[in-house]
C-alpha positions in Angstrom: -0.1 0.0 -0.2 1.3 3.5 -0.9 2.1 6.0 1.6 0.8 9.0 1.7 2.7 12.0 2.0 2.8 14.4 4.9 0.9 17.8 4.1 3.3 20.7 4.8 2.0 22.8 2.3 -1.8 24.2 1.9 -2.9 24.1 -1.7 -5.5 26.9 -1.3 -2.6 29.3 0.2 -0.4 28.1 -2.6 -2.7 28.9 -5.0 -3.6 32.1 -3.6 0.1 33.1 -3.6 0.5 32.1 -7.1 -2.6 33.9 -7.9 -1.3 37.4 -6.3 1.6 37.3 -8.7 -0.1 38.9 -11.7 -1.3 42.1 -9.7 2.1 42.5 -8.3 4.2 42.3 -11.1 2.2 45.2 -12.6 3.6 47.7 -9.9 6.5 49.8 -10.7 10.0 47.8 -10.9 8.6 44.6 -9.2 11.0 41.6 -8.4 11.4 39.2 -11.3 15.1 38.2 -11.1 14.5 34.5 -9.6 12.2 33.5 -12.8 14.7 35.7 -15.4 17.6 33.5 -13.7 16.0 30.2 -14.1 14.5 31.0 -17.5 17.6 32.2 -18.9 19.9 28.8 -17.4 17.1 26.6 -19.1 17.5 28.1 -22.3 21.4 27.6 -22.1 21.0 24.3 -20.6 19.1 23.2 -23.9 21.3 25.1 -26.4 24.7 23.3 -24.6 22.5 19.6 -25.0 21.5 20.7 -28.6 18.0 19.4 -27.5 15.4 21.4 -29.6 12.1 20.3 -28.5 9.1 19.7 -30.8 6.7 19.5 -27.7 7.0 21.5 -24.8 5.2 21.4 -21.7 6.4 24.6 -19.6 4.9 24.7 -15.7 4.7 28.0 -13.5 6.6 30.6 -15.9 4.4 33.4 -15.1 6.6 35.9 -17.0 5.9 33.8 -20.3 9.8 34.0 -21.3 10.5 30.6 -21.8 7.5 29.3 -23.8 7.9 32.7 -25.7 11.4 31.5 -26.8 10.6 27.9 -27.1 8.0 28.8 -30.0 10.5 31.3 -31.8 12.6 28.0 -32.5 9.8 26.5 -33.8 8.7 24.2 -30.6 4.8 23.8 -29.8 4.3 24.9 -26.3 1.9 24.2 -23.8 1.9 26.0 -20.7 0.4 25.0 -17.2 -0.1 27.2 -14.1 -0.5 25.4 -10.5 -2.0 28.6 -9.1 -5.0 28.0 -11.7 -5.8 24.1 -11.2 -3.1 22.2 -12.8 -2.1 19.5 -10.3 1.6 18.8 -10.5 0.7 15.7 -7.8 -1.4 14.3 -10.2 -0.9 12.2 -13.6 -0.6 14.7 -16.4 -3.5 14.8 -18.8 -1.4 14.9 -21.6 1.8 13.7 -22.5 4.1 12.8 -25.6 6.6 16.1 -24.8 9.9 16.1 -25.6 10.4 18.7 -23.3 8.8 19.5 -19.5 10.2 23.0 -18.0 9.0 23.3 -14.5 9.7 26.8 -13.1 10.2 27.8 -9.3 7.2 25.3 -8.4 8.4 21.9 -6.7 9.5 23.4 -3.6 6.1 23.8 -2.8 4.5 20.4 -3.6 3.6 17.7 -0.5 4.3 14.9 -2.8 7.8 15.6 -4.8 8.4 12.3 -5.4 5.2 11.8 -7.2 5.6 15.2 -9.0 8.7 14.0 -10.5 7.5 10.7 -11.5 4.7 12.3 -13.3 7.3 14.7 -15.3 9.0 11.5 -16.3 5.5 9.8 -17.4 4.9 13.0 -19.3 7.9 12.4 -21.7 8.0 11.3 -25.2 11.2 8.8 -25.8 14.0 10.2 -26.0 12.5 13.5 -23.9 14.5 15.6 -21.2 13.0 17.3 -17.9 14.4 20.3 -16.1 12.9 21.5 -12.8 14.3 24.5 -11.2 13.4 25.8 -7.7 14.4 27.4 -4.4 16.9 25.2 -2.8 17.9 24.8 0.9 20.4 27.6 0.9 17.8 30.1 0.4 16.8 33.4 2.4 19.4 32.3 5.0 19.8 35.7 6.5 15.8 36.2 6.5 15.9 32.8 9.0 18.0 34.3 11.1 16.2 37.6 11.4 12.7 35.3 12.1 14.4 33.5 15.0 15.6 36.9 16.6 12.1 38.1 15.8 10.3 35.4 17.6 12.2 35.1 20.8 11.9 31.8 22.8 9.1 30.8 20.9 10.2 30.3 17.3 7.5 29.8 14.6 7.8 28.1 11.1 8.0 31.0 9.0 10.0 29.8 6.3 9.4 26.7 4.6 11.7 23.4 4.1 13.8 23.2 1.2 15.3 20.6 -0.4 19.3 20.2 -1.1 21.6 19.1 -3.6 22.1 15.5 -2.4 18.4 14.9 -1.4 17.4 16.2 -5.0 19.3 13.9 -6.7 18.6 11.0 -4.7 14.7 12.0 -5.1 15.6 11.9 -9.1 16.7 8.2 -8.7 13.6 7.3 -6.9 11.7 8.5 -9.5 13.2 6.4 -12.5 14.6 9.7 -14.4 17.4 8.6 -16.5 20.6 10.4 -16.8 19.9 12.2 -13.2 21.6 15.9 -12.4 21.0 17.6 -9.6 23.2 21.1 -9.5 22.7 24.3 -7.5 23.8 27.9 -7.9 23.2 31.3 -5.9 22.0 34.6 -6.2 22.6 37.3 -3.9 21.0 40.6 -3.3 21.4 43.3 -1.2 18.6 44.8 0.6 18.6 47.9 2.4 15.5 47.3 4.2 13.6 44.3 5.5 9.9 45.9 3.8 12.1 45.7 0.6 13.0 41.8 1.1 9.6 41.0 2.1 7.9 42.8 -0.9 10.5 41.1 -3.4 9.6 37.6 -1.8 5.9 38.5 -2.5 6.4 39.6 -5.9 8.0 36.5 -6.7 5.4 34.0 -5.3 8.0 33.3 -2.6 5.6 33.8 0.3 5.0 31.3 3.1 2.1 28.7 2.0 2.9 26.2 5.0 -0.3 24.2 6.1 0.0 25.0 9.8 0.4 28.9 9.8 2.7 30.7 12.1 1.1 33.0 14.7 1.2 36.9 13.6 4.6 38.4 14.3 3.2 41.2 16.4 4.5 44.9 16.6 7.0 43.8 19.2 8.1 41.0 17.0 8.2 43.3 14.0 10.3 45.6 15.8 12.8 42.7 16.7 13.1 41.5 12.8 13.9 45.5 12.2 16.3 45.6 14.8 17.8 42.2 13.8 18.0 43.3 10.0 19.9 46.5 11.2 22.1 44.4 13.1 23.0 42.5 10.1 23.9 45.1 8.0 27.0 45.8 6.2 28.9 48.9 6.1 27.0 50.2 3.2 23.6 49.4 5.1 22.7 46.4 3.2 22.0 42.9 4.2 23.1 40.5 1.8 20.4 38.0 1.1 21.2 34.3 -0.6 18.8 32.6 -3.2 19.9 29.3 -4.0 18.3 27.8 -7.5 18.3 23.9 -7.1 18.3 22.6 -10.7 17.0 18.8 -11.5 17.4 17.4 -14.8 17.2 14.1 -16.7 15.2 12.1 -19.9 13.7 9.2 -20.2 
């Protein structure tokens, strides 16, 4: 009998966070560096591998940039959005794709092994999959700030993330051929805690845990601001890390 994965994330909260991206991206100078980095990297990988898909499934790219680039190369592209009903934890309704690209979504699925299996099954023979999402090295500065803000009663405010070693093991478990797991980091400087929080919201990186943490409150927020100020460098910036974990393979 198959085991039921634990419910770590709330699907309704996840969908709501992703729904808000479109509105936040219409504001002045919204952050989009994470998705831009992921899309550029996927295109570079495809060029290096000389993989030219005829049919591609792009999951989660709210910028539309990856699908547009693939169409310019002659691919027939299907785009799917988890925030609008596409369920990565269920068998995909269509298959036979030469490429499945998952963009910054798999860090918040409850059944990651199952999602990786569904991606593999959606591929045509010789097809390739690339999945990139925030990894375990992300938001180290914010984690420390939130611990200081919560004091003696720390709450789960940032969800657990997958590291490279675990990613490689998951690929093998899901049956991907030629599995590769690698990561890289982006470092972004912030002069205020508010700007860091705004960048996370604009890119759909908010907390979607099933067990919501209690409100921080005025005192907690003040402690968070003090911790941010204490962590700032000589230029008054706190450098935050965003690790991008990429899982790739084929059938």
